[in-house]
Residue, then its C-alpha position, 0 to 999 in steps of 0.5 A: m224230507k217226508l214226515k210221518k203223519d203223527i209228527k206232522n200233526r204235532i207240528d201243525q198243532y203246535f203252530e195252531n196253538i201258539s200266538p205270534e207274540e209267543l213265537y217271536f219271544k221264543a225265537i229271540g229268547k230261547y233260540g237266539f234269533e237276532e232282532d234287527l230294528d235298523f230299517e225304516i219302512d215309512n213312506q216307501l212303495f212296495d210292489t205287489v207280488g204276482q203269480t208267474f208260471y214257467c213254460s218250457n220252450s222245448d217238448n220234454s215228454v216221453d212216448t211211453n208206447d215206444m220202448e226205444s224212447l224210454l230211458l233205462a236205469a242201471 
């Protein structure tokens, strides 16, 4: 979904002007998100997330100079 510029700016401004604590309490109190505190994270190892890229093994390019190879829409 593409947002209009004024709507996007209002959303961005809202999140720039709210503290994490305010957002947390709004989510719990006003919108009914549930707080789950039944997990333990002390003394556990975490993996560092790395960046990966998808590289296709096949060539899916289209020769735009050849009208025969172009797909036509109905």
